[in-house]
C-alpha positions in Angstrom: 10.5 24.0 128.4 9.5 20.7 126.7 5.9 19.8 127.5 5.1 23.3 129.0 3.2 24.5 125.9 2.2 23.4 122.4 4.8 22.5 119.9 5.2 25.3 117.3 5.5 24.7 113.6 6.6 27.8 111.6 5.3 26.9 108.1 6.9 29.0 105.4 5.5 29.0 101.9 7.8 30.8 99.4 6.1 33.5 97.3 2.6 32.9 98.7 0.1 35.6 97.8 -2.9 36.1 100.0 -5.3 36.4 97.1 -4.0 33.2 95.6 -4.2 31.5 99.0 -7.8 32.5 99.3 -8.5 31.4 95.8 -7.0 28.0 96.5 -9.2 27.7 99.6 -12.3 28.8 97.8 -11.7 26.2 95.1 -11.2 23.5 97.7 -7.6 23.0 96.6 -6.1 23.8 100.0 -8.4 22.3 102.7 -5.8 22.2 105.4 -4.8 25.8 105.0 -8.5 26.6 104.8 -9.0 25.2 108.3 -6.0 27.2 109.6 -7.5 30.4 108.2 -10.9 29.6 109.7 -9.5 29.0 113.2 -6.6 31.4 113.3 -5.8 35.1 113.0 -4.9 36.1 109.5 -2.9 39.2 108.6 -3.4 39.6 104.8 -0.8 42.3 104.2 2.4 41.3 106.1 5.2 43.5 104.8 8.4 41.8 103.4 11.9 43.0 103.5 13.5 45.3 100.8 14.8 44.0 98.5 11.9 41.6 98.8 13.9 38.5 97.9 14.3 35.2 99.8 17.7 35.6 101.4 16.9 39.0 102.9 13.3 38.1 103.9 14.3 34.7 105.4 17.0 36.4 107.5 14.5 39.0 108.7 12.0 36.3 109.6 14.2 34.3 111.9 16.2 37.2 113.4 13.5 39.9 113.8 15.7 42.6 112.3 16.4 44.1 108.9 19.4 43.9 106.6 21.1 46.8 108.4 21.5 44.4 111.4 21.5 40.9 109.9 23.7 41.9 106.9 22.2 39.8 104.1 21.4 42.2 101.2 20.2 40.3 98.2 20.4 37.3 95.9 23.5 38.8 94.6 25.7 41.5 96.3 29.2 42.8 96.1 31.7 42.0 98.8 33.8 45.1 99.2 36.5 43.6 101.3 36.9 40.5 99.1 36.4 42.5 95.9 34.0 39.9 94.5 30.3 39.2 93.9 28.4 36.9 96.2 25.8 34.9 94.3 23.2 32.8 96.1 21.7 31.1 93.1 19.6 33.6 91.1 19.6 31.0 88.3 21.6 28.0 87.2 23.2 30.1 84.6 24.2 32.8 87.1 25.6 30.1 89.4 27.7 28.8 86.5 28.9 32.3 85.7 30.4 32.6 89.2 31.5 29.0 89.4 29.2 26.3 90.8 31.3 25.5 93.8 32.0 29.1 94.7 28.2 29.8 94.6 27.3 26.7 96.5 29.9 27.5 99.2 28.4 31.0 99.6 24.8 29.7 99.6 25.2 26.8 102.0 28.1 27.7 104.2 29.1 31.4 104.1 25.6 32.8 104.2 25.1 31.4 107.7 28.6 31.3 109.1 30.3 34.2 107.4 27.8 36.6 105.9 25.0 36.6 108.5 25.9 39.0 111.3 27.5 37.2 114.3 26.1 40.0 116.5 22.5 38.9 115.9 21.1 35.7 117.3 18.7 33.5 115.2 15.7 31.8 116.6 17.6 28.5 116.5 20.3 30.0 118.8 17.9 31.6 121.2 15.6 28.5 121.5 18.6 26.1 121.7 19.9 28.2 124.6 16.5 28.0 126.3 16.5 24.2 126.1 14.0 23.8 123.3 14.3 21.0 120.8 14.8 22.8 117.5 14.3 21.4 114.0 14.5 22.7 110.5 13.8 21.4 107.0 15.7 23.0 104.1 15.8 26.7 104.7 18.4 29.3 103.8 19.0 30.6 107.4 19.6 27.8 109.8 22.5 28.8 112.2 22.1 27.2 115.6 24.1 25.7 118.5 24.5 22.1 117.2 27.3 20.8 115.1 26.5 18.8 112.0 28.8 16.9 109.8 28.6 17.3 106.0 27.4 14.1 104.3 27.2 14.5 100.6 24.5 12.3 99.0 22.6 11.9 95.8 23.1 14.1 92.7 25.1 16.6 94.7 27.6 14.0 95.7 28.0 12.9 92.1 28.6 16.5 91.1 31.3 17.3 93.7 32.9 14.0 94.3 36.1 15.0 92.5 36.4 18.2 94.6 35.0 17.0 97.9 37.5 19.1 99.9 35.5 22.1 98.9 32.7 20.9 101.1 34.7 19.4 103.9 33.4 21.9 106.5 30.8 21.0 109.1 28.2 23.5 110.1 26.2 24.7 113.1 22.4 24.5 113.1 19.3 23.5 115.1 19.3 20.1 116.9 17.6 18.5 113.9 18.8 19.8 110.6 17.8 18.5 107.2 19.4 20.3 104.2 18.9 18.1 101.2 22.0 16.3 100.1 24.4 18.1 102.4 23.3 17.8 106.0 21.0 15.4 107.8 21.1 15.1 111.6 19.6 11.6 111.4 18.8 9.0 108.7 15.3 9.4 107.3 13.5 7.4 104.5 13.0 10.6 102.6 14.1 11.2 99.0 16.2 14.2 99.0 16.5 16.4 95.9 18.4 19.6 95.0 16.1 20.3 92.1 13.9 23.4 92.5 10.2 22.7 92.3 10.2 19.2 94.0 11.4 20.0 97.5 8.2 20.2 99.4 7.7 16.5 99.7 11.1 16.0 101.2 10.5 18.7 103.8 7.1 17.1 104.7 8.7 13.6 104.9 11.4 14.8 107.3 8.8 16.6 109.5 6.6 13.5 109.7 9.6 11.4 110.8 10.3 13.9 113.6 6.6 13.8 114.6 6.7 10.0 114.9 9.5 10.2 117.4 8.3 13.4 119.2 11.5 15.0 118.1 10.9 18.8 118.3 9.4 21.6 120.2 10.0 24.1 117.4 10.0 23.1 113.7 10.5 25.3 110.7 8.7 23.5 107.9 9.9 25.0 104.6 7.7 24.6 101.5 9.6 26.5 98.7 8.1 25.0 95.6 5.4 27.6 95.1 8.2 30.1 94.3 9.6 28.1 91.4 6.1 27.5 90.0 5.2 31.1 90.2 8.5 32.2 88.6 7.8 29.8 85.6 4.0 30.2 85.2 3.2 33.5 86.8 1.6 34.1 90.2 -1.9 33.8 88.8 -1.3 30.2 88.1 -0.1 29.3 91.6 -3.3 27.7 92.9 -1.7 24.5 91.6 1.5 24.8 93.6 -0.4 26.1 96.7 -2.5 22.9 96.5 0.7 20.8 96.5 2.0 22.7 99.5 -1.3 22.1 101.3 -1.0 18.4 100.5 2.4 18.3 102.0 1.3 20.1 105.1 -1.6 17.6 105.2 0.9 14.8 105.7 1.7 16.3 109.2 -2.0 16.6 109.9 -2.6 13.0 108.9 0.3 11.8 111.1 -1.3 13.5 114.1 -4.6 11.7 113.4 -6.6 14.6 111.9 -6.8 18.4 112.1 -8.3 18.4 115.7 -5.6 16.3 117.4 -3.0 18.1 115.3 -4.0 21.5 116.6 -4.5 20.1 120.1 -0.7 19.5 120.2 0.6 22.1 117.7 0.5 25.8 117.3 1.1 27.0 113.7 2.4 30.2 112.1 1.9 30.2 108.3 3.9 32.9 106.5 5.2 34.0 103.1 8.6 35.7 102.6 7.2 37.9 99.8 4.8 37.8 97.0 5.3 37.9 93.2 4.1 40.0 90.3 4.0 39.4 86.6 7.2 40.0 84.6 7.1 41.0 81.0 10.7 42.3 80.3 14.2 41.6 81.5 16.3 44.7 82.2 20.0 44.2 81.3 21.2 46.7 83.8 24.9 45.7 83.7 25.0 45.9 79.9 23.4 49.4 79.9 25.8 50.8 82.5 28.8 49.1 80.7 28.2 51.4 77.8 29.5 54.3 79.9 31.5 52.8 82.7 33.7 49.8 83.3 31.5 47.2 85.1 33.0 44.4 87.2 32.4 41.0 85.5 31.7 37.7 87.4 35.2 36.2 86.9 37.2 39.4 86.6 41.0 38.8 86.9 41.7 42.5 87.6 38.8 43.8 89.7 40.7 47.0 90.6 40.1 48.4 87.1 36.3 48.3 87.4 34.4 51.5 88.1 31.0 49.9 89.0 29.7 46.6 90.4 26.2 45.7 89.5 24.2 43.2 91.6 20.8 42.2 90.1 18.5 40.8 92.7 15.1 40.1 91.1 13.1 43.2 90.7 15.7 45.2 92.6 19.4 45.8 92.2 22.4 47.2 93.9 24.9 49.4 92.1 28.3 50.0 93.8 30.9 52.7 93.1 34.3 51.1 93.2 37.5 52.7 94.5 39.6 51.1 91.8 42.6 52.3 90.0 42.2 55.0 87.4 39.2 57.4 87.0 36.3 56.8 89.3 32.7 57.0 88.2 31.1 60.3 89.1 28.2 59.5 91.6 26.0 62.3 90.3 26.4 61.1 86.7 25.7 57.5 87.7 22.6 58.6 89.6 21.3 60.6 86.7 21.8 57.7 84.3 20.0 55.3 86.6 17.0 57.6 86.8 16.8 57.7 83.0 16.7 53.9 82.4 13.3 52.6 81.4 12.2 50.0 83.9 13.8 51.7 86.9 11.1 53.0 89.3 12.9 54.2 92.4 16.6 55.2 92.8 17.6 55.1 96.5 20.8 56.2 98.1 22.4 57.9 101.1 23.4 61.6 101.2 25.6 63.5 103.7 24.5 66.4 105.9 25.1 68.8 103.0 23.1 66.8 100.6 26.1 65.4 98.7 26.2 61.7 97.6 27.9 59.4 100.1 30.6 57.1 98.8 31.5 53.9 100.6 34.9 52.4 100.0 34.4 49.8 102.7 31.5 48.2 104.5 30.7 48.2 108.2 30.3 51.9 109.0 26.8 52.6 110.5 24.8 55.6 109.3 25.5 58.8 111.2 22.9 61.1 112.6 23.7 63.6 109.8 23.0 61.2 106.9 19.8 61.2 104.8 18.2 58.5 102.7 16.9 59.8 99.5 14.5 58.2 97.0 14.2 59.7 93.5 11.6 59.2 90.8 10.7 61.1 87.7 12.8 64.2 88.7 11.3 64.4 92.2 12.9 63.4 95.4 12.1 62.6 99.0 14.7 62.7 101.9 14.3 61.2 105.3 16.2 60.0 108.4 15.4 59.0 111.9 13.8 62.0 113.7 10.6 63.4 115.2 8.6 64.9 112.4 6.3 62.0 111.5 5.5 58.5 112.7 5.2 55.4 110.4 2.6 52.8 110.9 4.9 50.6 113.0 5.8 53.4 115.4 9.1 54.5 113.8 9.9 58.3 114.0 11.3 60.2 111.0 12.4 63.5 109.7 11.0 63.9 106.2 11.7 66.5 103.5 10.7 66.7 99.8 8.0 65.1 97.7 5.8 62.6 99.4 4.4 61.7 96.0 7.6 59.9 95.1 6.5 57.1 97.5 2.8 57.8 96.9 2.6 58.6 100.6 0.4 60.8 102.7 0.7 62.1 106.2 -2.5 62.1 108.3 -2.6 63.0 111.9 1.2 62.8 112.0 1.4 59.3 110.5 2.9 58.5 107.2 1.4 55.7 105.1 1.7 54.5 101.6 -0.5 51.9 100.0 1.8 51.6 97.0 5.1 51.1 98.9 4.3 49.7 102.3 6.5 50.7 105.3 8.7 52.6 102.8 10.9 54.6 105.2 12.1 51.8 107.4 12.6 49.3 104.6 14.6 51.7 102.4 16.7 52.9 105.4 17.5 49.4 106.4 18.5 48.4 102.8 20.7 51.5 102.4 22.5 51.3 105.7 23.2 47.6 105.5 27.0 47.0 105.4 26.8 45.3 102.0 24.3 47.6 100.4 25.1 49.2 97.1 25.7 52.9 96.9 22.5 52.9 94.9 19.6 50.5 95.5 17.0 50.3 92.7 13.4 49.2 92.8 12.1 48.3 89.3 8.9 49.3 87.7 5.9 46.9 87.2 6.7 44.3 84.6 10.5 44.5 84.8 13.1 42.2 86.3 16.8 42.8 86.4 18.6 40.3 84.1 21.0 38.2 86.3 24.6 37.5 85.6 23.7 34.4 83.7 21.7 36.4 81.3 18.4 35.1 82.7 15.1 36.7 83.8 11.6 35.4 84.5 10.0 37.3 81.6 6.7 35.6 80.9 6.4 34.4 84.5 6.6 36.1 87.9 9.2 37.7 90.1 9.8 39.9 93.2 12.3 42.1 94.9 10.8 45.6 94.4 9.6 48.0 97.2 6.1 47.9 95.6 3.2 46.4 97.4 2.7 43.8 94.7 6.1 42.2 95.6 6.0 42.9 99.3 2.7 41.9 100.8 1.9 38.3 101.8 -0.1 36.4 104.5 0.9 35.9 108.1 -1.4 33.5 110.0 -1.3 32.6 113.6 -3.1 29.5 115.0 -2.9 28.7 118.7 -0.3 31.4 119.3 0.4 35.0 118.6 -2.1 37.9 118.6 -5.8 37.6 119.4 -6.6 40.0 116.5 -4.9 41.4 113.4 -5.8 44.9 114.8 -3.1 44.6 117.5 -0.7 46.2 115.1 -1.5 48.9 112.4 1.1 47.3 110.1 2.7 43.8 110.4 6.0 42.8 108.9 8.3 39.8 108.8 10.1 41.4 111.7 7.2 40.3 113.9 7.6 36.6 113.3 10.7 36.0 115.5 9.2 37.9 118.5 6.0 35.9 118.2 8.0 32.6 118.3 10.0 33.8 121.3 6.8 34.9 123.1 5.2 31.5 122.5 8.2 29.9 124.3 8.1 32.4 127.1 11.3 34.2 126.1 11.6 37.9 126.7 11.5 39.9 123.5 14.9 41.1 122.4 
């Protein structure tokens, strides 16, 4: 495989919006990205996962499947078997609420080696097996075939020195793995940092070092700082952070001797995991529900007494019905209350063949042919399941009943489409049938974000997570690989990234 085709750099810019990318290019703040857009095939409305948050979206990007198959359901979710919350770092305060080391262990180690489905291969595993030289700068999903020893360094080493045994585990990743202060497959003169907002230069530095030694066939270049900047200042201010991402990408171009020699040797895929929208208010969902039911707390000593678990995940949330001791929460009553809460846009859940709410005491059971997904809004409801009535824009077939207006959808010539909620049926179905999904999955209204377990929200800035188009659509750009035209698909999604990478390396799609 090495030398048979161009090297491929999958460049991921967190929370990149297409309109802001174009603005940065027009203002000459992103000249390198501008050349890529000029020479490549740009899909302006690539659809994210649901919830449209980074752990779910990044998993989808490098596996090619949704949460129903890769099993990562949000920034925060409830582990039914372990009877605890899993927290991937919604905020520093949320991390503290669950315990810094517990949260870091879930984020760095468990996400890849315990939570991500062992039945689904990542791009790293597939390309490693095919003999490609794989590499990755800090990215949430990195599972591959090569063993890497933990090597704590910098601020993180100082923080965990007294409890080093908690991080004694090695991990498995691509051939070259750089994960800040925790894992480095080789020594590089790059300043690592675990602080959000200043991570792009480290990723670029590691990539340049690999380029100098011709050290990869496939590289995932992760540029996450745009997300932090958009959260703090709002997405309309992100030209500044996009310019910095472009500058970091430009270091690779400079290392190659300019854009022409760079593109002579490298194909590029530029992609966002999701977008962001403005947030005006935090929604304290757990506090609201705790007024009527017992809600599991982050460090609950007696979890069997709780009736509900609540997992805020940006502008979405999971609500779980718990099988604890004592009186259980009534599913119908919980559903009715959720629908009444200001700031909740859509209430999604599964129903049985008779239309009764399903209750999941344990994860892992796939949806049956008799189950329905339902989405409720404003007293109206739409139900759907795999079937033959209508086709979505990606070719999925569905049986649909109820009010299309709930999803602002129309059916034309047998095809269902929604401008407001792109690819709604597949995304909601995938979210609800994932093994760690809540019994209810909520998508919040414009301007609202669920307050996390640290009491934080991004009110006054930006956020994401909802099913809505504003959270869900971002750019997907192919240069030197991929389709000849954006019109090759009626609707593109993050699920198309992994197949495009496999195709570039001559691997059969799976």
